[in-house]
C-alpha positions as CSV (number, residue, x, y, z in Angstrom):
1,X,9.5,7.6,-30.9
2,X,6.3,5.6,-31.6
3,X,4.3,3.9,-28.9
4,X,3.2,0.4,-30.1
5,X,1.1,-2.1,-28.2
6,X,3.2,-4.8,-26.5
7,X,6.5,-3.2,-27.5
8,X,8.9,-1.9,-24.8
9,X,9.5,1.8,-24.4
10,X,13.0,3.0,-23.4
11,X,12.9,5.9,-20.9
12,X,15.0,8.9,-21.8
13,X,15.1,12.1,-19.8
14,X,14.6,14.4,-22.8
15,X,12.8,17.7,-23.2
16,X,9.5,16.2,-24.3
17,X,8.0,14.0,-21.7
18,X,5.1,13.8,-19.3
19,X,4.9,12.2,-15.9
20,X,2.1,9.7,-15.1
21,X,0.7,9.1,-11.6
22,X,-2.9,8.3,-10.8
23,X,-3.8,8.9,-14.5
24,X,-3.0,5.3,-15.1
25,X,-6.4,3.6,-15.2
26,X,-5.5,0.0,-15.0
27,X,-2.1,-1.5,-14.2
28,X,-0.9,-4.9,-13.0
29,X,2.8,-4.5,-12.4
30,X,5.3,-6.2,-10.0
31,X,5.1,-3.3,-7.6
32,X,2.3,-0.7,-7.6
33,X,4.8,2.1,-7.1
34,X,5.8,1.6,-10.7
35,X,2.5,3.3,-11.6
36,X,4.6,6.5,-11.5
37,X,7.0,6.7,-14.4
38,X,8.4,9.0,-17.0
39,X,7.8,8.6,-20.7
40,X,9.5,10.3,-23.5
41,X,6.9,11.8,-25.8
42,X,7.4,13.7,-29.1
43,X,5.1,16.7,-29.9
44,X,2.7,14.6,-32.0
45,X,2.2,12.2,-29.2
46,X,1.5,15.1,-26.8
47,X,-1.1,16.4,-29.2
48,X,-2.7,13.0,-29.3
49,X,-2.9,13.0,-25.5
50,X,-4.4,16.4,-25.5
51,X,-7.1,15.2,-27.8
52,X,-8.0,12.6,-25.2
53,X,-7.0,9.5,-27.1
54,X,-5.5,6.4,-25.5
55,X,-2.3,4.4,-25.8
56,X,-1.5,0.8,-24.9
57,X,2.1,0.4,-24.1
58,X,4.7,-1.5,-22.1
59,X,7.6,0.0,-20.4
60,X,11.0,-1.2,-19.2
61,X,12.5,1.0,-16.5
62,X,15.2,0.1,-14.0
63,X,14.7,-3.6,-14.8
64,X,11.1,-3.6,-13.7
65,X,8.8,-4.8,-16.4
66,X,5.3,-3.3,-16.5
67,X,2.4,-5.1,-18.2
68,X,0.0,-3.6,-20.7
69,X,-1.9,-0.6,-19.4
70,X,-4.7,1.6,-20.7
71,X,-3.7,5.3,-20.4
72,X,-6.1,8.2,-20.8
73,X,-4.4,11.4,-19.9
74,X,-5.2,15.0,-20.7
75,X,-2.3,17.3,-21.4
76,X,-3.2,20.0,-18.8
77,X,-2.9,17.4,-16.0
78,X,0.5,16.3,-17.4
79,X,1.8,19.9,-17.3
80,X,0.5,20.2,-13.7
81,X,2.7,17.2,-12.7
82,X,5.7,18.9,-14.2
83,X,5.1,22.2,-12.4
84,X,5.2,23.2,-8.8
85,X,1.6,22.4,-8.0
86,X,1.0,20.7,-4.6
87,X,1.2,16.9,-5.0
88,X,-1.3,16.2,-2.2
89,X,-4.3,18.2,-3.5
90,X,-6.4,15.1,-4.2
91,X,-4.3,12.4,-2.5
92,X,-0.8,11.1,-2.1
93,X,1.1,9.6,-5.0
94,X,2.3,6.0,-4.8
95,X,5.9,7.0,-4.0
96,X,4.6,9.3,-1.3
97,X,3.1,6.3,0.5
98,X,6.3,4.1,0.4
99,X,8.6,4.0,3.4
100,X,10.3,7.4,3.8
101,X,7.6,9.0,1.6
102,X,6.0,12.3,2.6
103,X,2.5,10.7,3.2
104,X,3.9,8.5,5.9
105,X,4.3,11.5,8.1
106,X,1.8,13.6,10.0
107,X,2.9,16.8,8.5
108,X,1.7,15.8,5.0
109,X,-1.9,15.4,6.2
110,X,-1.8,18.6,8.2
111,X,-0.8,20.6,5.1
112,X,-2.9,18.7,2.6
113,X,-5.7,20.6,0.8
114,X,-7.9,17.6,1.2
115,X,-6.8,15.6,4.2
116,X,-8.7,12.5,3.5
117,X,-12.1,11.2,2.3
118,X,-14.7,11.4,5.1
119,X,-17.2,9.3,3.1
120,X,-17.5,6.6,4.2
121,X,-17.5,7.8,7.8
122,X,-15.9,5.8,10.6
123,X,-19.3,4.7,11.7
124,X,-20.1,3.3,8.2
125,X,-16.7,1.6,8.1
126,X,-17.4,-0.1,11.3
127,X,-20.8,-1.1,10.0
128,X,-19.1,-2.6,6.9
129,X,-16.8,-4.5,9.2
130,X,-19.6,-6.0,11.2
131,X,-21.5,-6.9,8.0
132,X,-18.4,-8.7,6.7
133,X,-18.2,-10.7,10.0
134,X,-14.8,-9.5,11.3
135,X,-13.7,-8.1,14.6
136,X,-11.3,-5.3,13.8
137,X,-10.7,-2.5,11.2
138,X,-7.2,-1.5,10.0
139,X,-5.7,1.0,7.6
140,X,-3.0,-0.4,5.2
141,X,0.1,0.6,3.3
142,X,2.7,-1.3,1.4
143,X,6.5,-1.3,1.6
144,X,8.0,-4.1,-0.5
145,X,9.6,-7.4,0.4
146,X,12.7,-7.3,2.5
147,X,15.4,-9.8,3.3
148,X,15.8,-8.7,6.9
149,X,12.5,-7.9,8.6
150,X,12.4,-7.2,12.4
151,X,11.0,-10.6,13.3
152,X,14.4,-12.2,13.5
153,X,15.9,-10.7,10.3
154,X,13.4,-12.8,8.4
155,X,13.0,-12.8,4.6
156,X,9.3,-11.8,4.0
157,X,9.0,-13.3,0.5
158,X,10.5,-16.7,1.6
159,X,8.3,-16.8,4.7
160,X,5.1,-16.8,2.8
161,X,6.1,-18.4,-0.5
162,X,3.7,-21.2,-1.3
163,X,1.6,-20.8,1.9
164,X,-1.2,-18.5,0.6
165,X,-0.3,-16.0,3.3
166,X,0.7,-12.3,3.0
167,X,3.6,-11.0,5.1
168,X,2.8,-7.7,7.0
169,X,4.4,-5.3,9.4
170,X,1.9,-4.5,12.2
171,X,1.9,-1.1,14.0
172,X,4.2,-0.5,16.9
173,X,1.2,-0.2,19.2
174,X,0.2,-3.8,18.4
175,X,3.5,-5.2,19.5
176,X,5.4,-5.3,22.8
177,X,8.4,-6.9,24.6
178,X,10.8,-6.6,21.7
179,X,14.6,-6.6,22.2
180,X,17.3,-4.1,21.1
181,X,15.4,-1.1,19.9
182,X,12.2,-2.7,21.1
183,X,11.1,-3.6,17.6
184,X,13.1,-6.8,17.2
185,X,11.5,-10.2,17.9
186,X,8.3,-8.7,19.4
187,X,5.4,-10.4,21.0
188,X,1.7,-9.4,21.1
189,X,0.9,-6.2,22.9
190,X,-1.6,-6.8,25.7
191,X,-5.0,-6.3,24.1
192,X,-6.7,-3.3,25.8
193,X,-8.2,0.0,25.1
194,X,-9.4,-1.2,21.7
195,X,-6.0,-2.4,20.4
196,X,-5.6,-6.0,19.5
197,X,-2.0,-7.3,19.9
198,X,-0.3,-8.7,16.8
199,X,3.4,-9.4,17.5
200,X,5.8,-11.5,15.5
201,X,4.3,-14.7,14.1
202,X,0.7,-13.6,14.7
203,X,-1.8,-14.4,12.0
204,X,-5.2,-13.1,10.9
205,X,-7.8,-13.6,8.2
206,X,-9.6,-10.7,6.6
207,X,-10.9,-8.8,3.6
208,X,-10.2,-5.5,2.0
209,X,-13.1,-3.0,2.0
210,X,-14.0,-1.0,-1.2
211,X,-12.9,2.2,0.5
212,X,-9.7,4.1,1.3
213,X,-8.9,7.3,3.2
214,X,-8.2,9.4,0.0
215,X,-10.3,11.6,-2.2
216,X,-9.4,10.0,-5.5
217,X,-11.4,7.1,-7.0
218,X,-10.7,3.5,-6.1
219,X,-8.3,1.7,-8.3
220,X,-10.5,-1.5,-8.2
221,X,-14.3,-1.1,-8.3
222,X,-16.7,-2.6,-5.7
223,X,-17.3,-6.3,-6.6
224,X,-13.7,-6.8,-7.8
225,X,-11.9,-9.9,-6.7
226,X,-9.7,-8.0,-4.2
227,X,-12.8,-7.1,-2.2
228,X,-14.4,-10.5,-2.5
229,X,-11.6,-12.9,-1.5
230,X,-10.6,-13.6,2.1
231,X,-6.9,-13.5,2.6
232,X,-4.6,-14.5,5.5
233,X,-1.7,-12.5,6.9
234,X,1.3,-13.2,9.1
235,X,3.2,-10.6,11.0
236,X,6.9,-10.6,10.0
237,X,7.9,-7.0,10.7
238,X,7.2,-3.8,12.7
239,X,5.8,-0.6,11.4
240,X,7.4,1.9,13.9
241,X,5.7,5.1,14.8
242,X,8.7,7.2,14.0
243,X,8.7,7.9,10.3
244,X,5.1,6.5,10.0
245,X,3.3,8.9,12.3
246,X,0.3,9.2,10.1
247,X,-0.4,5.5,10.0
248,X,1.2,3.5,12.8
249,X,0.2,4.5,16.4
250,X,2.9,4.4,19.0
251,X,0.8,3.2,22.0
252,X,-2.2,1.0,22.6
253,X,-5.5,2.7,22.5
254,X,-4.4,5.4,20.2
255,X,-5.7,5.9,16.7
256,X,-3.8,7.0,13.7
257,X,-4.4,10.1,11.5
258,X,-7.5,8.4,10.1
259,X,-9.0,7.5,13.5
260,X,-8.1,3.7,13.3
261,X,-6.2,1.9,16.0
262,X,-4.7,-0.9,13.8
263,X,-2.5,-0.7,10.8
264,X,-0.8,-3.3,8.5
265,X,2.0,-2.5,6.2
266,X,1.9,-5.2,3.5
267,X,5.2,-6.4,2.1
268,X,3.6,-7.5,-1.2
269,X,-0.2,-7.1,-1.3
270,X,-2.6,-8.6,-3.9
271,X,-3.0,-7.1,-7.3
272,X,-5.2,-4.0,-7.5
273,X,-4.2,-3.0,-4.0
274,X,-4.6,0.7,-3.3
275,X,-4.4,1.4,0.5
276,X,-7.9,0.0,1.1
277,X,-9.2,-0.4,4.6
278,X,-8.9,-4.0,5.9
279,X,-11.3,-5.9,8.2
280,X,-9.8,-8.8,10.1
281,X,-9.9,-11.3,12.9
282,X,-6.9,-12.9,14.6
283,X,-6.4,-16.6,14.1
284,X,-3.9,-19.3,15.1
285,X,-1.0,-19.5,12.6
286,X,-1.1,-22.9,10.8
287,X,1.7,-25.4,11.3
288,X,3.3,-24.8,7.8
289,X,3.7,-21.1,8.6
290,X,5.1,-21.8,12.1
291,X,7.6,-24.3,10.7
292,X,8.7,-21.8,7.9
293,X,9.1,-19.1,10.5
294,X,11.2,-21.3,12.8
295,X,13.5,-22.1,9.9
296,X,14.0,-18.5,8.8
297,X,13.8,-16.4,11.9
298,X,16.6,-15.7,14.4
299,X,14.1,-15.0,17.2
C-alpha cells in the first residue's frame, strides 16, 4: 500500500499497522475523536516513519471522512500504543474523553501517572478569566450531537443550526427542578456557593483559554482563532455526575477533579478544540434561539 497525498486509505486490520493518537499534529475532521485511527502500513512505510519523515494522507473509516493531516510519528511511540503501556501517562486519549470513556470517571485520574497539568495554576486561570472580562471559569469536554437531549428530547444540531450558537450540556450541579430522573427539562440551579445556575435554555458568551488540564501540548497554539473569538452557547442537555464524576459536580458549591465548579460538555465544539478551559458570562438567550427551542423541545 502506498500513501499518496489527497488519496483515501482503506483501513484493514492486518499484521503491519500502527495506531495514531496525539501524534497527529494538525487535523480538522468532522469529529475530533477521529484523531485516533488505525492505518495499515507495510514494512517500508514503518521504516520511513522510524526515520522521522512525514506523510500527508486522507482516510476513510466508518464513513467519516478525515481531511489532510500532517503526521510525524516515531516508530517506538507507535509500538508503545500497540503494547500494554498505560494510556494515561501523559494525558487521556480522545476516545477516553468521550461519554462512557475512562477519563470521564474519577478513578482514571486517581490512577494516572500524571494527574493533570498544574501550570497554569487555578490562581493564574482566574487571573486569565478576569483579564478576559468574564465572570466564571469552566472545564469542557465534548460528546457529539444527539437527537434527544435532556431538555425536552431536543435535537442539538437543529437547535443551533444557523444561529451562531453552540449547544452544550451543563453540569448537574448547575441545574435543578428537573422531572423524571431529575435531569429532564431542568431549570437554573439557585446560584450560591460559587456555582452559577445554567438550566435548559440558558445562554452564555465566552472564550476558550489557551490552557487545558493535561500534560500534553495544546493542539492549537496561543493566538489561534479558537482563543481569540468570542462564542455563544445554549444549554440543551445535562452532564450528570454519574459517569462523569471527574468533570461534572453533583451539587452546587462543589468543584470537579480539577477544582472548577462549572463544566460544559459541547455537542459539537469549534475546530481545534481540545478540552480547553472556558471563561464565560451568562446572557439572555436571543429571540431566534428561544423560538427554535420552543419549536423543538417537549419541555
